[in-house]
N, C-alpha and C positions, 0 to 999 in steps of 0.2 A: 483771394478766391481759391477754393479747394480744388483738388486734383481730379482727373478723370477717373482714377481708381475709386475715389469716394463716390463719384456719380454712379459707378457700377455697383458699389456696395449699397448705395441708397435705393437703387432699383429693386433690390432683393426684399425690401419691406413690402412693396406692392405685391410681389410674388408670395410673400408669407401671409399677409393679411387677407388676400383675395381667397385663400382657401376657406377661411371662415365666412367671408362675405358671400361667396358663391355657393358652397356646399351647404352651409348651415342656414344663413339668413335668406338666401334667394331661392333655394330648391327644397331642401329636406325638412327644415324645422317648422316652417309655416304649416304645411299639410299635416305633419306629424303631431304638432301641438294641437291643431284643430281636431284631429281624430281623438286625441286623449281628452280634450275638453268636451267633445260630443259624447264620449263614453261616460265621462263623469256626470254629465247632465242627463244621461239616459236617452240620448238621441241615437237612434239606430236607423240604418237604411238611408235612402236618398230622399230628397224633398225638403220642404220647409219644416223646421222644428221650432215649436213654441217654447220649449223648455229653456231655462236660464241658469247660469252660474251666478253666484253672489259674491261680490267683493265689497266688504265694509257696508253691507246692506244695499248695494247698488246692483240691480240685475244686469247681467252681461250675456249677450248672445254668444254661444260657444264659437260660432263662425267668425265672430269679431274679436275674440280674445287676443289673437296674435297681433292684430293691428293696434288695439288699444295698448298692448304691452310695448310695442315699438314707440307709440306716442308718448307713453309715460317715461320711457328711457330717454327720449329726446328732451322732454321738459326738465328731467333731472340733469341732463347734460347742459342745458341752457343755464342752470344755476352753477354748475361745477366747472365747466370748461374755461370760461373767461378767467377765473382765478388761477386755474392750472396754467393757462397761457402766460399770464403775467408772472407767475412763479418761474416758469421756464426761462423767460427773458432775463429775469433778475439773477437767477442762479447760474445760468450758462451751461448747465450739465444736460443738454438736450439728449445726447446719446444715452445717458443713464436713464433719464425719464422715459425715453422711447422704449427701452428694454423693460423697465418695470411695468409700465402700463400694458405692453404687449403680453407679458407673461401672466399678468393677472387675468387679462381677457382670455388667453389661451387655456388657462386653468378652468375658468368658467365654461368655456366651450367644450373642453374634454369631459367635464363632469356631467354634461348632458347625456352621456351614456347611461346614466342612472335614472333618467326620466322614462317612466313606463307606467302601465296600468291606467290609473285615473289621477296620477300625481301631476296635475297641470300647474299647481302652485310652484313646485320646484322648477318646472320648465320655464315658467314666466320669470321667476327670480333670476335664474341663470342667464336668460336672454337679456334682462336689464343690465346685469353686471358685464356681460360680454360686450354689449353695445356701447355702454358708457366707457369701458376701458378702450374699446376700439376708437371711439371718438377722441379720447384723451391722447392716445398714441399718435393719431393722425394730425392733431394740433401740432405736436412737436415735429413730426415727420415732414409736414408741409412747410413749416418754418425753415427747416434745414435746406430746402430747395434754394432759398435766397443765398445761402452761404456757399453752395457748391456750383452754382451756375450764374453767369452774368446775364443781364437782361435779354440780349439777343439770342441766348441759348435756352431760355426757360421753356418756351413752347416745345422745343425738341426734347429736352430732358424730361419734362413732365409727361409728354406723350409716350416716350419710351418706357417710363415707369409704369404708366397705365397699361401699355401693351404687355409688358412683362407680367403684370398682375393678372391679366386675362389669360395669359399662357399658363401661369401657375395654377390659377383657379380651375381652368379647363382641364389640365392634366389630372388634378386631384378628383375632379368631377367624373372624368372617364373611369378612373379606378372605382369610384363610388357606384357608378352605373353598372359596372361589371359585377360588383358585389351584390347590389340590389336585384339585378336580373337573375343571378345564379347563386342565391344564398345557400342552396343545398350542397354546393361544392365544399362548403365549410361546415355542413351539418347544422345550419341555423335557419330560422325563419326570416321573412322579410322585415318584420319589426326589429329583430335583433340586428339585421344587416344595416338598417337605417341608423341604429344607435352606435354601431361600430364605425360607421362613416362619420358620425358626429364626433366621436372620439378622435378619429384620424384627422379631422379638420382642426381640432384643438392642438394636436401634436404638430401638425404641419405649421401652424401659425407660430408656435413657440420655438420649434427647432430652427426654422429658417431665419428667425429674428436674430439668431446668434451672429449671422454674417454681417448685417449692417451694424450691429452692436460692436463688433470687433474692428470694422473698417473705418467707421465714422469717428470724428473727433469732437470733443466738447468745445463750445465757444467760450469767450471770456466771461468772467463773472462780473456782475454789476452790483457791488455791495451798497448797502444803505445803512444809515444810522438807526433806522427803525427795526423792529423785530420783523421776522420773515412774514408772519401772518399780517401784521399791520401794513408792511410795505406792499404786500400783494393786493390787499383790499384797496389801498390808496392808489396803486397803479391801475387797478381795474376801474375805479371811479374816474380816474383821469382819462382812460381810453374812451369811455363812454361819453364823457364831456367833450373830449377833443375830436371825436368823430364828426362833430359839426364843422370843424375846420377843414375837413376833407369831404365835401359834399358828393363828389363823384364816387368816392369809395363807398359812402353810405348808399348811394343810388344803386351801385352794383350789388351790394349786399341785399338790398330789397328785391332786386330782380332775381338774384340767385336763390333767395328764400323761396320764391314761388316756383320757378322752373325746376330747381333741384328737388323740391318736395314732390313734384310730379315724377321726376326721374326715379327717385328713391321708392316712391310708392309703387310704381310699375315694377321695379325690381322685387320688392317685397311681396307684391300681390300676384305676380305672374303665375307662380306654381299653384297657389290656392285657387286662382281663377280657372286655371287649366284643369285642376283636379275636381273641384266642386261644381263648377258651372259647365265645363265642356266635357267632363267625364273621362279624362285621360288617366292612364295608369302612371305610377311613379316612374317607371322605366321610360315611358314616352316623354314625360316632363324633363327628366334628366337629359335625355337625348336632345331635346329642344334647347336646353340651356347650354349644352356642349356646343351646339351650332352657334349660339349667341357668343360664346367665349371665343370661338375661332374667328368669327366675322369681326367681333369687337377688337381683337388683336390687330387685324389689318386695318380696321376703321380708325383706330386711334392714330396709327402711323400715317394713314392717308390724310386725315383731317389736320394732323400736325404739319404735314408738308403744305397743305392748302393754306394754313394759317401763315406759313412762312412767306407766301406770295400775296395773300389778301388781308392778313391780319387776323388775330384771334377773335376780336370783337365781331367782325362781320361773319366769320365762319361759325361762331356760336349761334348768331341770329338765324343764319340759314338752316342750321341743324334743328332749331326749335320748330321751324315750319314742318320739317319731316316728322318730328315728334307728334305734332298736332294731327297730321294725316294718319300716322300709324296707330296712335291710341284711339282715334275716332273709328278706325276700321276694326279695332278690337271688339267694339260693341256688336258688330254684325257677324262675328265668327260663328260658324255652325258647330253644334255639339258633335262630338265623336268623329270629326273630320280633321285628321292630323295635318294634311298638306297645307291648308290655309294658315293653320297655326304656325307651322314651320316657316312659311313664307313671311309672316309677320315677324317672327323671331329674327330672320335675316335682315329685315328692314330696320328693326330696332338695334341690332348689333352694329350696323354701319355707323350709327350716330352716337351710340351709348358711350364708348370709350373716349371718343373725341370731345364730346360735350363736357365730360368730367375733367379730362386732362387739360383742355384749354381754359376752362373756368379757373382751375387752380393756378395755372401760369399767368393768366390775365390778372387775377387778384393780387398775385405776388408783386406786380408792377405798381399797384395802388397802395401798398403798405408802407408806412413810414419806417425808415431804416432804424434798426435797433429795437423795434417793437413787433418783430415778425410773429412770434408765438402768441403774443397778446392779441394781435388782430386776427391771426388765423384761428384763434379760439372762437371768435364771433362767426367766422366763416364755417368752422367745423360743426357748430351747433346745428346747422342745417345740412350737413354733409351726408354721405352715403350711409344707409342703414340706421340713421338717427333722425330722419325727417319726422315731423309731427303733424303738421296741418293736413298734409295729403292723406296720411294713414287714418287720421281722425275722421276726415270727410268720407273716406272710403268705407271705414267701419260703420259710420252713422247711416250712410246711404244704404248699405247692405242690411243693417238692422231694421231700417224703416220699410224697405221694399222686399226683403227676403231674396234678392237677386244680386249677383255680382255684375250683371251687365250695366245697369245704370250707374253702379259704383265706378266701373272702369271708365265710362263715358264722362263722369264728373271731373276726371283728371285733366281733360282737355283745357279746362279753365286755367289751370296752373301754368301751362305752357304759353297760352295766349297772353295772360297778364304778365308773366315773366319776360316774354319777348317784347311787349310794349314798353315795360320799364327799362329793359336793356337798351332800347333805342335812344333813351334819354341820357345815357351815360356818355360823357365826353372823355374818352380814355386818355387822349394826349394831355388834356388839361389836368386830369386826375393824377397822372404820373408826375407832372411838373409840380403840382401842389404837394405831393408826398415827398418831394425832394429827390426823386430818382432820375436815372438817366433814361431818356426816351429811346426805345429801340428803333431800328430803321423802319420796321413795319409794325404798325399797331392795329 
């Protein structure tokens, strides 16, 4: 088992990656890409716009472009990440793979500074590259959790990682807020301030990744007589076939697919919903997300402690009930009234970090030993920033109704279905079936 020093180094990747997740994916790039898409389609002013963009002959509503792009990046991830996970287990150089994927993603994030005018194609392309690279790096990062923490410590270590992530993302977001609020201090306009913030998020991601890259160690290699590509494909096919031998692991993945799609879509849609439906300025939205980061930092630690007493399984189920109430309340939020929106942000922040952190640690208990990255690639295919079903539904409902209110309400279904499926998971049996040590509290 790895040292506490490696655990501290591991936390820094949450700190690094959350800069991109928070500033780019959650707050700035959705509304920014939507505004560029509207400009390219000739949509000006407020209200419903009937004009469409065209991709391969398919008409796309400018307001749905961001969500369709996230959907496409997830479908691409679903094809690539399982092979990447199998390759990481076989080669053993998880630290190096983590760094390579992180730096590819940070480069794409930094290049978003050049997205301007009507160039929505470049913006969509860079978002796809950034999201796929993020997903690939998180496959490796999550698998390392099993190496650096014993079963009884994983809820705590995972929760601390998420809390550090929200602290880092929140700190960078505050700096972005100051820049977006007062761009004249640097002699630039608001659009340029947004692009500079996107560049800063890319640099933040890349530079802070140096710490875990230097502190963590690679695991043992698992050589094969086959070529690397052939062995990777063979291991992937085996993992999909062998998943039937771990029915509780499969049930958890099914539950996670639904409720995490809801979580990720709320994260992706919050700023667009606030800007386009409720009429809030960019500065107001950034302020709301800063509040979420602060509350989520504390929420991740609080739910981590609660899981230590009542178990991660039950704690996640309870948090999903709060998600249903909060998202349902979002439908009724009045336009141009910031206080109710901020109140909802506080409620979501309380359960946001804990739901994600405990899901990661709970799944780590259900993964067969020696195949961590392989199985976490299946998990990561529906992880943060790369969910697809929720964003697809959200985009379709908006395109059909012309309003984001029914689109946000449709997400309640994901939390209800996910919660019902999660109740059917026998965690203790799943841990034993995977050949792992059962923690004192599950």
